C-alpha positions as CSV (number, residue, x, y, z in Angstrom):
1,M,25.7,-19.5,24.8
2,T,25.4,-15.8,24.7
3,D,23.0,-13.5,26.6
4,N,23.1,-10.9,23.9
5,K,19.8,-9.8,22.4
6,R,20.0,-9.2,18.7
7,F,17.8,-6.7,16.9
8,A,17.5,-6.5,13.1
9,L,16.7,-2.9,12.1
10,V,14.9,-2.8,8.7
11,G,12.8,-0.3,6.8
12,N,12.2,1.5,3.5
13,P,14.8,4.0,2.2
14,N,14.2,7.5,3.7
15,S,12.1,6.1,6.6
16,G,14.6,7.4,9.1
17,K,16.1,3.9,9.7
18,T,19.8,5.1,9.7
19,S,19.0,8.0,12.0
20,T,17.3,5.6,14.4
21,F,20.3,3.3,14.3
22,N,22.6,6.2,15.1
23,L,20.5,7.4,18.0
24,L,20.3,3.8,19.4
25,T,24.0,3.0,19.2
26,G,25.7,6.4,19.4
27,S,29.4,5.9,18.8
28,N,29.2,2.1,19.5
29,Q,29.2,1.2,15.8
30,Y,31.2,-1.2,13.7
31,V,31.4,-0.9,10.0
32,G,32.5,-3.8,7.7
33,N,31.3,-5.7,4.7
34,W,28.8,-8.6,4.4
35,P,30.5,-11.9,3.6
36,G,30.9,-12.5,-0.1
37,V,29.8,-9.0,-1.2
38,T,31.1,-5.5,-0.9
39,V,27.9,-4.2,0.7
40,E,28.6,-2.1,3.7
41,R,27.6,-3.8,7.0
42,K,26.8,-1.6,10.1
43,S,26.2,-3.0,13.5
44,G,26.4,-1.6,17.0
45,K,25.6,-2.0,20.6
46,Y,22.7,-0.2,22.3
47,A,24.2,2.9,24.0
48,K,22.3,2.1,27.3
49,D,22.8,-1.6,27.3
50,K,25.8,-3.2,25.7
51,T,24.2,-6.7,25.7
52,I,21.8,-5.5,23.0
53,I,23.3,-5.8,19.5
54,I,21.6,-3.9,16.7
55,Q,22.1,-4.8,13.0
56,D,21.4,-2.0,10.5
57,L,20.2,-3.7,7.3
58,P,20.2,-2.0,3.9
59,G,17.0,-0.2,3.1
60,I,14.4,-2.1,1.0
61,Y,10.8,-1.8,-0.2
62,S,10.0,-5.4,-0.2
63,L,11.4,-8.9,0.3
64,S,11.5,-9.5,-3.5
65,P,15.2,-8.6,-4.0
66,F,16.9,-7.4,-7.2
67,T,20.1,-5.8,-6.0
68,P,23.0,-7.1,-3.8
69,E,21.8,-4.8,-0.9
70,E,18.3,-6.2,-1.1
71,N,19.5,-9.8,-1.2
72,V,21.7,-9.1,1.9
73,T,18.6,-7.9,3.8
74,R,16.4,-10.7,2.7
75,D,19.0,-13.4,3.4
76,Y,19.6,-12.0,6.9
77,L,15.9,-11.8,7.8
78,L,15.5,-15.5,6.7
79,S,18.4,-16.6,8.9
80,D,18.5,-17.3,12.7
81,D,21.1,-14.6,13.3
82,Y,18.7,-12.3,15.2
83,D,16.0,-12.3,17.8
84,V,13.7,-9.4,16.9
85,I,12.8,-7.3,13.9
86,I,12.5,-3.6,14.5
87,N,10.6,-2.2,11.5
88,V,11.0,1.5,11.1
89,V,7.9,2.9,9.3
90,D,7.5,6.4,7.9
91,A,4.2,7.6,9.7
92,T,3.5,10.1,6.9
93,N,3.1,7.3,4.4
94,I,2.0,4.2,6.3
95,E,0.3,2.5,3.4
96,R,3.4,2.2,1.3
97,N,5.7,1.5,4.3
98,L,3.5,-1.3,5.7
99,Y,3.8,-3.2,2.4
100,L,7.2,-4.4,3.7
101,T,5.7,-4.9,7.2
102,T,3.2,-7.4,6.0
103,Q,6.1,-9.6,4.6
104,L,8.1,-9.2,7.8
105,I,5.1,-10.4,9.9
106,E,4.7,-13.4,7.7
107,I,8.3,-14.5,8.4
108,G,7.1,-15.5,11.9
109,K,9.8,-13.8,13.9
110,P,9.0,-11.2,16.6
111,V,8.3,-7.8,15.1
112,V,8.1,-4.3,16.6
113,I,6.9,-1.4,14.5
114,A,8.8,1.9,15.1
115,L,6.4,4.5,13.8
116,N,8.8,7.3,12.9
117,M,8.2,11.0,12.0
118,T,5.1,11.1,14.3
119,D,6.1,14.7,15.2
120,L,5.0,15.6,11.6
121,L,1.6,14.0,12.2
122,I,1.0,16.2,15.2
123,K,2.1,19.3,13.3
124,H,-0.4,18.6,10.6
125,D,-3.3,17.5,12.9
126,I,-3.2,13.9,11.6
127,F,-3.8,11.0,14.0
128,I,-2.8,7.3,13.7
129,N,-4.5,4.9,16.1
130,T,-1.5,2.9,17.1
131,E,-3.6,0.6,19.4
132,K,-5.9,-0.3,16.5
133,L,-2.9,-0.7,14.2
134,S,-1.1,-3.0,16.7
135,Y,-4.3,-5.0,17.2
136,S,-4.8,-5.5,13.5
137,L,-1.3,-6.5,12.7
138,G,-0.7,-8.5,16.0
139,V,2.6,-6.7,16.8
140,P,3.6,-3.9,19.1
141,V,3.6,-0.3,17.6
142,V,5.7,2.5,19.2
143,N,5.6,6.2,18.2
144,I,9.2,7.5,17.8
145,S,10.8,10.7,16.4
146,A,14.4,10.4,15.2
147,L,14.4,14.1,14.7
148,K,13.5,14.9,18.3
149,N,15.1,11.7,19.8
150,Q,11.7,10.6,21.3
151,G,10.3,7.1,22.1
152,F,13.5,5.0,21.9
153,E,13.6,3.7,25.4
154,E,10.0,2.4,25.0
155,L,11.0,0.9,21.6
156,V,13.9,-1.0,23.1
157,S,11.8,-2.1,26.1
158,L,9.1,-3.5,23.9
159,S,11.6,-5.1,21.6
160,Q,13.2,-7.0,24.5
161,K,9.7,-8.5,25.4
162,A,8.5,-9.0,21.8
163,R,6.9,-12.3,20.8
164,P,6.0,-13.7,17.3
165,P,3.0,-12.0,15.6
166,Q,-0.3,-12.9,17.3
167,V,-2.4,-12.4,14.2
168,E,-2.2,-14.0,10.8
169,L,-2.9,-11.5,8.0
170,H,-5.7,-12.6,5.7
171,Y,-6.4,-11.4,2.2
172,D,-9.1,-12.1,-0.4
173,E,-11.0,-15.5,0.2
174,R,-10.1,-16.7,-3.3
175,F,-6.4,-15.9,-2.7
176,E,-6.5,-17.6,0.7
177,A,-8.1,-20.7,-1.0
178,S,-5.2,-20.8,-3.5
179,L,-2.7,-20.6,-0.6
180,A,-4.5,-23.4,1.2
181,E,-4.2,-25.6,-1.9
182,L,-0.5,-24.8,-2.1
183,A,0.1,-25.7,1.5
184,S,-1.6,-29.0,1.0
185,A,0.4,-29.7,-2.2
186,T,3.8,-28.6,-0.9
187,H,3.5,-29.2,2.8
188,V,5.0,-25.7,3.4
189,S,3.7,-24.3,6.6
190,N,5.5,-21.0,6.9
191,R,3.2,-18.4,5.4
192,F,6.0,-16.2,4.0
193,E,7.5,-19.1,2.1
194,L,4.1,-20.2,0.9
195,I,3.4,-16.8,-0.6
196,K,6.8,-16.7,-2.1
197,V,6.2,-20.1,-3.8
198,F,3.0,-18.5,-5.2
199,E,5.1,-15.6,-6.5
200,N,7.6,-18.1,-8.1
201,D,10.5,-16.8,-6.0
202,E,13.4,-19.0,-7.2
203,K,15.4,-18.8,-3.9
204,I,12.5,-19.8,-1.8
205,I,11.4,-22.6,-4.1
206,E,15.0,-23.9,-4.0
207,R,14.9,-23.6,-0.2
208,V,11.7,-25.6,0.3
209,A,13.0,-28.2,-2.2
210,L,9.8,-29.1,-4.1
211,S,9.7,-32.4,-5.9
212,A,8.8,-32.6,-9.6
213,K,5.3,-33.7,-8.8
214,Q,4.8,-30.9,-6.3
215,A,6.2,-28.3,-8.8
216,E,3.6,-29.6,-11.3
217,E,0.8,-29.2,-8.8
218,V,2.0,-25.7,-7.9
219,S,1.9,-24.7,-11.6
220,D,-1.7,-26.0,-11.9
221,I,-2.8,-24.1,-8.8
222,I,-1.2,-20.9,-10.0
223,A,-2.7,-21.2,-13.5
224,I,-6.2,-21.5,-12.0
225,A,-5.5,-18.5,-9.8
226,E,-4.3,-16.4,-12.7
227,D,-7.5,-17.3,-14.6
228,I,-9.6,-16.3,-11.6
229,F,-7.9,-13.0,-11.0
230,L,-7.1,-12.3,-14.7
231,D,-3.6,-11.3,-13.7
232,D,-0.1,-12.8,-13.3
233,R,1.0,-14.4,-10.1
234,Q,3.3,-11.6,-8.9
235,S,0.7,-8.9,-9.5
236,I,-1.9,-10.9,-7.7
237,V,0.2,-10.8,-4.5
238,V,1.0,-7.1,-4.9
239,N,-2.7,-6.2,-5.4
240,E,-3.8,-8.4,-2.5
241,R,-1.3,-6.7,-0.1
242,Y,-2.3,-3.2,-1.2
243,Q,-6.0,-3.9,-1.0
244,Y,-5.5,-5.1,2.6
245,L,-3.3,-2.0,3.4
246,T,-5.7,0.5,1.9
247,S,-8.5,-0.7,4.1
248,L,-6.2,-0.9,7.1
249,A,-4.9,2.7,6.5
250,A,-8.5,3.9,6.3
251,M,-9.3,2.3,9.6
252,V,-6.3,3.5,11.6
253,E,-5.6,6.9,10.1
254,S,-7.7,10.0,10.4
255,R,-7.0,13.6,9.5
256,S,-8.7,17.0,9.8
257,K,-10.7,17.9,6.8
258,G,-8.6,19.5,4.1
259,V,-5.3,18.7,5.8
260,R,-2.6,17.4,3.4
261,F,1.1,17.2,3.3
262,N,1.4,19.8,0.6
263,F,4.5,21.7,1.7
264,S,6.9,19.4,-0.2
265,D,4.6,19.4,-3.2
266,K,4.6,23.2,-3.4
267,I,8.4,23.3,-3.2
268,D,8.6,20.6,-5.9
269,Q,6.5,22.6,-8.2
270,F,9.5,24.9,-8.5
271,V,12.7,22.9,-7.9
272,T,11.6,19.9,-10.0
273,S,9.8,21.8,-12.7
274,R,10.8,21.5,-16.4
275,I,11.6,25.2,-16.6
276,F,13.2,26.0,-13.2
277,G,14.5,22.6,-12.0
278,F,17.8,22.5,-13.8
279,P,18.7,26.2,-13.3
280,F,18.0,25.9,-9.6
281,F,20.3,22.8,-9.4
282,L,23.0,24.8,-11.2
283,F,22.5,27.7,-8.7
284,A,22.6,25.3,-5.7
285,M,25.9,23.7,-6.8
286,W,27.4,27.1,-7.6
287,A,26.4,28.3,-4.1
288,V,27.9,25.1,-2.5
289,Y,31.3,25.6,-4.2
290,Y,31.3,29.3,-3.8
291,V,30.7,29.1,0.0
292,S,33.2,26.2,0.5
293,I,36.0,27.3,-1.8
294,Q,36.0,31.0,-2.0
295,T,34.2,32.5,1.0
296,V,33.7,30.6,4.3
297,G,36.0,27.7,3.5
298,I,38.9,29.9,2.4
299,M,39.0,31.6,5.8
300,G,39.9,28.4,7.5
301,T,42.3,27.3,4.7
302,D,44.1,30.6,4.8
303,F,44.7,30.3,8.6
304,V,45.9,26.6,8.3
305,N,48.2,27.3,5.4
306,E,49.6,30.7,6.3
307,K,49.7,30.5,10.1
308,L,49.7,26.8,11.0
309,F,51.8,25.3,8.3
310,G,53.3,28.5,7.0
311,E,54.7,29.8,10.3
312,I,53.8,28.0,13.5
313,V,54.6,24.3,12.6
314,P,57.8,25.1,10.5
315,Q,59.2,27.4,13.2
316,Y,58.6,25.0,16.1
317,A,59.9,22.1,13.9
318,Q,63.0,24.1,13.0
319,S,63.7,25.0,16.6
320,L,63.2,21.4,17.7
321,L,65.4,20.0,15.0
322,D,68.2,22.6,15.8
323,A,67.9,21.7,19.5
324,L,68.3,18.0,18.7
325,H,71.2,18.8,16.3
326,I,69.6,17.0,13.4
327,A,71.8,16.9,10.3
328,P,70.8,19.2,7.4
329,I,69.6,16.3,5.3
330,G,67.3,15.2,8.1
331,Q,66.0,18.7,8.5
332,S,65.3,18.9,4.8
333,L,63.3,15.6,4.9
334,I,61.1,16.9,7.7
335,L,60.7,20.6,6.6
336,D,60.9,20.4,2.8
337,G,59.4,16.9,2.5
338,I,56.9,16.0,5.2
339,I,55.7,19.5,6.4
340,A,55.7,21.0,3.0
341,G,53.9,18.0,1.4
342,V,51.4,16.9,4.0
343,G,50.8,20.5,5.1
344,S,49.9,21.6,1.6
345,V,47.1,19.0,1.5
346,L,45.9,19.4,5.1
347,G,45.5,23.1,4.4
348,F,42.4,22.3,2.4
349,V,40.7,20.4,5.2
350,P,38.5,23.5,6.3
351,Q,37.2,23.8,2.7
352,I,36.4,20.1,2.6
353,F,34.5,20.3,5.9
354,V,32.5,23.3,4.7
355,L,31.8,21.5,1.3
356,F,30.4,18.4,3.0
357,I,28.4,20.5,5.5
358,C,26.8,22.2,2.5
359,L,26.2,18.8,0.7
360,G,24.9,17.3,4.0
361,I,22.4,20.1,4.3
362,L,21.1,19.4,0.8
363,E,21.0,15.7,1.4
364,D,19.3,15.8,4.8
365,S,16.7,18.3,3.7
366,G,15.6,16.0,0.9
367,Y,16.8,18.0,-2.0
368,M,19.5,15.7,-3.4
369,S,16.8,13.1,-4.2
370,R,15.2,15.7,-6.4
371,V,18.5,16.2,-8.3
372,A,18.4,12.6,-9.6
373,F,14.8,13.2,-10.7
374,V,15.7,16.4,-12.5
375,M,18.7,14.9,-14.1
376,D,16.7,11.9,-15.3
377,R,14.8,14.2,-17.7
378,I,18.0,15.4,-19.2
379,F,19.8,12.1,-19.3
380,R,16.8,10.3,-20.8
381,R,16.9,12.6,-23.8
382,F,20.4,11.3,-24.6
383,G,19.6,7.7,-24.1
384,L,20.8,7.5,-20.4
385,S,18.8,6.9,-17.2
386,G,18.5,9.0,-14.1
387,K,19.3,5.9,-12.1
388,S,22.9,6.4,-13.3
389,F,23.0,9.7,-11.5
390,I,22.7,8.2,-8.1
391,P,26.2,6.7,-8.1
392,M,27.5,10.0,-9.5
393,L,26.0,11.9,-6.5
394,I,27.6,9.4,-4.2
395,A,30.9,9.9,-6.0
396,T,31.1,13.5,-4.9
397,G,32.2,12.2,-1.6
398,C,34.5,9.4,-2.9
399,G,34.6,7.6,-6.3
400,I,34.9,4.2,-4.7
401,P,31.4,3.9,-3.2
402,G,30.1,5.7,-6.3
403,V,31.4,3.0,-8.5
404,M,30.1,0.3,-6.1
405,A,26.6,1.9,-6.1
406,S,26.4,1.1,-9.9
407,R,25.4,-2.4,-8.9
408,T,21.8,-1.2,-8.3
409,I,21.4,-0.8,-12.1
410,E,19.9,-3.9,-13.5
411,N,20.8,-3.3,-17.2
412,E,24.3,-4.5,-17.7
413,R,25.2,-2.1,-20.5
414,D,23.9,0.9,-18.5
415,R,25.8,-0.3,-15.5
416,R,29.1,-0.5,-17.4
417,I,28.6,3.0,-18.8
418,T,27.9,4.3,-15.3
419,I,31.1,2.8,-14.0
420,M,33.1,4.3,-16.8
421,V,31.8,7.8,-16.3
422,T,31.1,8.1,-12.6
423,T,34.6,9.2,-11.6
424,F,34.3,12.2,-13.8
425,M,32.5,13.8,-10.9
426,P,34.8,15.8,-8.6
427,C,35.3,13.8,-5.4
428,S,36.7,15.2,-2.1
429,A,40.3,14.2,-3.1
430,K,40.0,16.5,-6.2
431,L,38.9,19.4,-4.1
432,P,42.5,20.5,-3.2
433,I,43.3,20.6,-6.9
434,I,40.2,22.7,-7.6
435,A,41.0,25.0,-4.7
436,L,44.7,25.4,-5.7
437,V,43.9,26.4,-9.3
438,A,40.9,28.6,-8.4
439,G,42.9,30.3,-5.6
440,S,46.2,30.9,-7.4
441,L,45.1,31.9,-10.9
442,F,41.5,32.9,-10.5
443,P,41.2,34.4,-7.0
444,N,38.4,36.7,-7.9
445,N,36.4,34.4,-10.2
446,S,33.5,32.7,-8.4
447,L,32.7,30.4,-11.4
448,I,36.0,28.4,-11.6
449,A,35.4,26.1,-8.6
450,P,31.8,25.2,-9.4
451,S,32.7,24.8,-13.1
452,A,34.6,21.7,-12.1
453,Y,31.3,20.2,-11.0
454,F,29.5,21.3,-14.2
455,V,32.4,20.1,-16.4
456,G,32.1,16.7,-14.7
457,I,28.3,16.5,-15.5
458,F,28.9,17.8,-19.1
459,T,31.6,15.1,-19.7
460,I,29.3,12.4,-18.2
461,V,26.5,13.4,-20.6
462,I,28.8,13.7,-23.7
463,S,30.8,10.5,-23.0
464,G,27.6,8.6,-22.0
465,I,26.0,9.5,-25.4
466,M,29.1,8.3,-27.3
467,L,29.2,5.0,-25.4
468,K,25.5,4.5,-25.7
469,K,25.8,4.6,-29.5
470,T,28.4,1.9,-29.7
471,K,27.8,-1.7,-30.5
472,L,29.3,-2.9,-27.2
473,L,27.2,-0.6,-24.9
474,G,24.1,0.4,-27.0
475,G,20.6,-0.4,-25.9
476,S,17.3,0.9,-24.7
477,V,16.9,3.1,-21.6
478,T,15.9,1.4,-18.4
479,P,13.0,2.9,-16.4
480,F,13.8,5.0,-13.4
481,I,11.5,4.9,-10.4
482,M,12.5,6.5,-7.1
483,E,10.9,7.9,-3.9
484,L,11.0,11.6,-3.2
485,P,11.0,12.0,0.6
486,N,9.3,15.0,2.2
487,Y,11.3,18.1,2.8
488,H,12.3,18.9,6.4
489,L,14.8,21.0,8.2
490,P,18.2,19.4,8.3
491,K,19.3,17.9,11.6
492,W,22.6,19.4,12.5
493,S,23.9,16.4,14.3
494,S,23.4,14.3,11.2
495,V,24.9,17.0,8.9
496,L,28.0,17.4,11.2
497,R,28.4,13.6,11.5
498,Y,28.3,13.3,7.7
499,A,30.9,16.1,7.3
500,W,33.1,14.6,10.1
501,E,33.1,11.2,8.5
502,K,34.1,12.5,5.1
503,G,36.6,15.0,6.5
504,L,38.2,12.4,8.8
505,S,38.6,10.0,5.9
506,F,40.5,12.7,4.0
507,I,42.8,13.4,7.0
508,K,43.6,9.7,7.4
509,R,44.7,9.6,3.8
510,A,47.0,12.6,4.5
511,G,48.5,10.7,7.4
512,T,49.1,7.5,5.5
513,I,49.3,7.5,1.7
514,I,50.3,11.2,1.3
515,L,52.8,11.0,4.1
516,A,54.5,8.0,2.5
517,M,54.3,9.7,-0.9
518,T,55.9,12.9,0.3
519,I,58.8,11.0,1.8
520,L,59.4,9.2,-1.5
521,L,59.1,12.5,-3.4
522,W,61.6,14.2,-1.1
523,F,64.1,11.3,-1.8
524,L,63.6,11.5,-5.6
525,T,64.0,15.3,-5.6
526,T,67.0,15.4,-3.3
527,F,69.2,12.7,-4.9
528,N,70.4,11.9,-8.4
529,F,70.8,8.5,-9.9
530,R,74.2,8.2,-8.2
531,L,72.5,8.9,-4.8
532,Q,74.3,12.3,-4.5
533,V,72.5,15.2,-2.9
534,V,71.7,17.6,-5.7
535,D,69.5,20.5,-6.6
536,T,65.9,19.6,-7.5
537,E,66.6,20.4,-11.2
538,Q,69.3,17.7,-11.3
539,S,67.3,15.1,-9.3
540,I,66.0,11.7,-10.2
541,L,62.5,13.0,-10.4
542,A,63.4,15.9,-12.7
543,G,65.1,13.5,-15.1
544,I,61.9,11.3,-15.2
545,G,59.7,14.3,-15.5
546,R,61.6,15.8,-18.5
547,V,61.2,12.5,-20.4
548,I,57.4,12.5,-20.0
549,M,56.9,16.3,-20.3
550,P,56.7,16.6,-24.1
551,L,53.5,14.5,-24.0
552,F,51.8,17.3,-22.1
553,V,53.3,20.3,-23.8
554,P,50.2,20.5,-26.1
555,L,48.1,21.0,-23.0
556,G,50.2,24.1,-22.1
557,W,52.3,22.4,-19.3
558,T,55.8,23.7,-19.6
559,S,57.2,22.4,-16.3
560,W,58.2,18.8,-15.5
561,Q,56.8,19.4,-12.0
562,A,53.2,19.5,-13.4
563,T,53.7,16.2,-15.3
564,V,55.2,14.4,-12.3
565,S,52.5,15.7,-10.0
566,T,49.8,14.4,-12.3
567,F,51.2,10.9,-12.3
568,T,51.5,10.9,-8.4
569,G,47.8,11.7,-8.4
570,L,47.1,8.2,-9.6
571,L,48.0,7.0,-6.0
572,A,45.7,9.6,-4.5
573,K,44.4,12.6,-6.3
574,E,45.2,15.1,-3.5
575,T,48.9,14.1,-3.7
576,L,49.1,16.3,-6.8
577,V,49.0,19.3,-4.4
578,S,51.5,17.8,-1.9
579,T,53.8,16.9,-4.8
580,M,53.8,20.5,-6.0
581,G,54.4,21.6,-2.5
582,V,57.5,19.5,-2.3
583,L,58.8,20.2,-5.9
584,Y,58.3,23.9,-5.6
585,H,59.7,24.0,-2.0
586,A,56.5,25.8,-1.0
587,K,55.8,26.2,2.7
588,G,52.2,27.5,2.9
589,S,49.6,28.4,0.3
590,A,51.1,31.8,-0.5
591,A,54.3,30.2,-1.7
592,L,52.5,27.6,-3.6
593,N,50.2,30.2,-5.2
594,T,53.3,32.2,-6.3
595,A,54.9,29.0,-7.8
596,M,51.7,28.3,-9.7
597,Q,51.6,31.9,-11.1
598,S,55.2,31.6,-12.2
599,N,54.8,28.3,-14.0
600,F,51.2,28.5,-15.4
601,T,49.0,30.8,-17.3
602,A,45.3,31.0,-16.5
603,L,44.6,28.8,-19.5
604,S,47.3,26.1,-18.8
605,A,46.3,26.0,-15.1
606,Y,42.7,25.3,-16.1
607,T,43.8,22.5,-18.4
608,L,45.8,21.1,-15.4
609,L,42.5,21.1,-13.4
610,L,40.6,19.7,-16.4
611,F,42.9,16.8,-17.0
612,N,43.2,15.8,-13.4
613,L,39.5,16.1,-12.9
614,L,38.7,13.7,-15.8
615,C,41.7,11.4,-15.9
616,A,41.7,7.9,-14.5
617,P,40.9,7.9,-10.7
618,C,43.2,6.8,-7.9
619,F,44.4,3.2,-7.7
620,A,41.8,2.3,-5.1
621,A,39.0,3.5,-7.3
622,I,40.5,1.6,-10.2
623,G,40.4,-1.5,-8.0
624,A,36.7,-0.8,-7.4
625,I,36.2,-0.5,-11.1
626,Y,37.9,-3.9,-11.6
627,R,35.7,-5.6,-8.9
628,E,32.5,-4.2,-10.5
629,M,33.5,-4.8,-14.1
630,G,34.6,-8.3,-13.3
631,T,37.3,-8.5,-16.0
632,A,40.7,-6.9,-16.7
633,K,39.5,-6.3,-20.2
634,W,36.6,-4.0,-19.2
635,T,38.7,-2.4,-16.5
636,G,41.3,-1.5,-19.2
637,I,38.6,-0.2,-21.5
638,A,37.3,2.0,-18.7
639,V,40.6,3.4,-17.6
640,G,41.8,3.9,-21.2
641,F,38.5,5.7,-22.1
642,Q,38.9,8.1,-19.0
643,C,42.5,8.9,-19.9
644,A,41.6,9.5,-23.5
645,I,38.7,11.8,-22.7
646,A,40.8,13.8,-20.2
647,Y,43.6,14.3,-22.7
648,I,41.4,15.1,-25.7
649,F,39.2,17.6,-23.8
650,S,42.2,19.3,-22.3
651,F,43.9,19.4,-25.7
652,I,40.9,21.0,-27.3
653,V,40.4,23.6,-24.5
654,Y,44.0,24.7,-24.5
655,Q,44.6,24.8,-28.3
656,L,41.4,26.6,-29.1
657,G,41.7,28.9,-26.1
658,H,45.3,29.7,-27.0
659,A,44.3,30.4,-30.6
660,F,41.5,32.7,-29.4
661,V,43.8,34.6,-27.0
662,T,46.8,35.0,-29.2
663,G,45.1,35.0,-32.6
664,Q,47.7,32.5,-33.9
665,V,46.3,29.3,-35.5
666,G,48.8,26.5,-35.8
667,I,48.6,22.9,-36.8
668,L,47.6,21.8,-33.3
669,A,44.7,24.2,-33.3
670,V,43.5,22.8,-36.6
671,L,43.8,19.3,-35.1
672,A,41.8,20.5,-32.1
673,V,39.0,21.7,-34.5
674,L,39.1,18.3,-36.2
675,M,38.8,16.5,-32.9
676,L,35.9,18.7,-31.9
677,G,34.2,17.9,-35.2
678,L,34.8,14.1,-34.7
679,G,33.3,14.5,-31.2
680,G,30.2,16.1,-32.6
681,Y,29.8,13.3,-35.1
682,L,30.1,10.7,-32.4
683,V,27.5,12.5,-30.3
684,F,24.9,13.1,-33.0
685,R,25.3,10.0,-35.2
686,K,22.7,7.3,-35.2
687,P,23.3,4.4,-32.8
688,V,25.3,1.6,-34.3
689,Y,23.3,-1.0,-32.4
690,Q,19.9,-0.8,-30.7
691,A,19.1,-3.5,-28.2
692,P,15.6,-5.0,-28.3
693,Q,13.0,-3.5,-26.0
694,L,12.3,-5.6,-23.0
695,A,9.1,-5.8,-21.2
696,E,9.8,-5.1,-17.5
697,S,7.6,-5.6,-14.5
698,V,8.0,-3.2,-11.6
699,T,7.2,-4.3,-8.0
700,I,6.5,-1.4,-5.7
């Protein structure tokens, strides 16, 4: 028997639920996966009382689930694994948020409503009568502000004393009469289960185990109700809830005459407009990469590369190794292998932190939600859905959760296309490659770094169009509905936490995968096949690289080091930079930049960036693709498609660029033109197969 009190934290997306969880638990959090699915599970202990366990559930709009995340939340709420439901409600939109609340109350467990963003109500002279709201719903209501960290002690105190709802919500008399008939026919007493039987919820019907006779009676009762309401069973329930909530909102909410939440609307008139929306998005992304790669971020990177890993660490390490009388071969391992390899990657940590601070500001302010809305207009013209852009936004941090986020897409064909193209977006592991190429060959060009982002989007659109017009993946576009949260000033604690989590993940990879890889690379570049210490040019790795190199000569790569570095990038993309640091014996960014300038032209360096940006992701992301695709066949198709796109795009760019610069047109340039023509045909041809249009019902 445990004395722990268990709170289930639930709410709509963008209601402030995650911020509430972070403020309640502080650093006392545990992250894992829910059993049987790869949905992230977050739980923690209340910072001021470790006997209180708080479970942060995935955000949902209703208890009629469609995605794995929504199923996880619904299944947990119908279990006995918690004591109290804390329902975080956005006070600026109570009518929509309380739709979920009505269902939570009907479950019968103790519920406490945390009315969040109340500071915005005060600012706009809007008043919500929490006493009347609490009386009407039969549950406690607490005003909180996650932004200002207010009301949380009262929230926890009331949650500890919470009892089951004291009021049963009642709807239209005709609807209540139908429910009474259902209760009599099925002997189901729980109101939530009763309404779900009315809605024809398969899981609940299976749970209550209706007999054949009862199922027949239910069908008769529903048929009569549908005739009375002139609507289908699901829509009847939705309408009944919203009619109730409309009258409730009118009763508990009051505002000064003429006061409206129009600040966000005014901004959206510009940033989501058909004319300015996409150009503003391009400017925002250019600014993010310009600040993180070539201005603020480069200051920290220059210090880490030139001073820390260019002078301080090697000098201290050399002195220590000399004092310990370490053999030359051991010194080479540490100085030329570990410090040169790991240091070349860690040098980009400042830029990565700045990048995620910038992205965190855009996310926390509410702008990134608008990006998906803006991109939906563009995607839809080419047969794609803006819903696919959500995983792609997530993939800017890491491709693995980006691929996993594709499971929210109901249409199987669209989901597979999204999985295949999501990793074209530059993730944090690709940032060192972008920074290396931009800093070494294009130091004064502010467009190279952001071009990686734009190339990713362009490739997603082009390849998505091609895939959508095939027989395997063709079909109609699924509808895209999303909520646009109000704009607000970013909370620096949330932004810095976001940047810290992303940056720390990168550092951990440098201390594990990249460390092991640099040691292996040092061995392969120090010894030959007879295990004799030799110069790098006679090493095992040089021999392997020269065998593979001819395949990449058409891309402008004339050094085996580039070829080998690209293949090590399959383990972790950032190892390309550490590999080059080892292979070129470069201690610090200046030495690595010099090596890049000696072995690459501006054009061939850009194709190096292009190929590694678009090629198959790291092995961990390929594993995520396999889990989401479900078969080795589709995983192979996805990886093969990514590699082919990367090679063909890089080939066309180099060959046509080389012909343009030199004025010499060879057979490879002609082949590039033919490839470009074939690509145009695949993009603009008529679809081979068009899936039938499906009627879809949308529950809000």
